[in-house]
Steps between C-alpha positions, in 0.01 A plus 500: 500500500816489706630843593866580431724556800556866588866598463637749751721789381870410492827659386638401160870447421638701208722343234654594165232479229683563170339286224265347759183549293608647167791339317746675267307385194172617654650845555607503134138443394382770741743749353370421150140577603398832346165565668355455847251242365784290356687523830187404693446193279859390553472531877171308494672216317807498729293479819195306367257783579162562335372849434140377543569409865470805731790400727724410206415830333608693811829308510558566131453873555748488790762314295442717194555825687810355663651420161398841363671661798815301422492630141447861607795484739724332243567192714702213358358153439634372831356797686162471326474129579593559864255793532208286386605212726519738797147628435371145437641352820387805699145435379531134601601606850203740516234248400640210703259586781182710523628642830688828527865451400592837351798545733638156410461572129669838519790351696529224239495756218774703671717191535442412134625846395809466717553150367529644148693820574795391719783279376538220751497169311338256524243680721456817294615666179545864396246482218332839564662831570388719790296720265337196340415360843331828588297505179396134534399555863288802408337307215404203722377720784283711268363209295482211747520605864262789436238242393616225738156436653336485158741229385441306821122532463520382138726199549428368851185333640278695735539409867188496715488481878230278650417598859333256739362645824412320821304674775576435863197457721273376217441129456457344157141398587409865560646601167310226317175594669539866403569400139185288494294785647618730219391256227144554365247241607377265226153449657221734380393773739143474633251740345337776697173299512675198656672708769335502838346832598658462845849491353684827561736639232862407559740790522800497265820391665810716484823393331653181639835508681654312207390771254648771723822302526518460121445874449771580755750264330427648157557853626828399666620322187418802283696725733795260497497481118508881482799507735679238291439695179644814657801301623562350154483841333752637750734206440478550123597863542795407722607228254503753215725729704724208593533397134622848409757505779624149423541589134722791599706268726526245219636762262760607755609141567526420130705813431729419792557142385567624148762749625674229704506270199661768279759583765590131530551475123727810489723355768 
């Protein structure tokens, strides 16, 4: 089976997403849904998702909670449609590659919020207020970015690293001979009666240089894996702190742009 090409992390360009995935009539049907099960069935029909499929079920839960959040906050139809499209395209950016792209996704999410909170047509619209931007950002951070690695594990293929080693100073013939020596012999061993009485017992040989080399490589790889795990955990901790600080900066920028827009209108 041909393996798919690995996509490297890349920045995404934000754009206005009003009515991108849910039309006005679709939002009318969503507003008429009385229960969470009815709303879930509607979303499954709109996006051709099956509850029996594990990945589709996870997406349905994500979309369902996004629409329930829109209801709780009293968002309009335009705002509800845009909120779901923001979450949907953020997920697409996350699962585009199995490699780490959390910083790219958070930057894309920040630009999407600004694109829907500042009036600058045709590049952005003032769809959300500063308070709504803050609530939407907190919702996405707590429900999506907090489980970012779980979504990536669920929706992206596993990447394995194949390592090929070549040893300097060892010819291929030597390696082949050592492999043949390690294989059990197919010929039957002579019985004790057939052995010559003059034959002295052969002392057991110590481990071959190849076995010692293999053991050394395994120990070095284990140590390197431990160092990598510690480095990844430290990066995750730093990323969590960076997300909190960037959210605060995003709120300040959005409030500043909103104030400038109001001042321009008064003039």
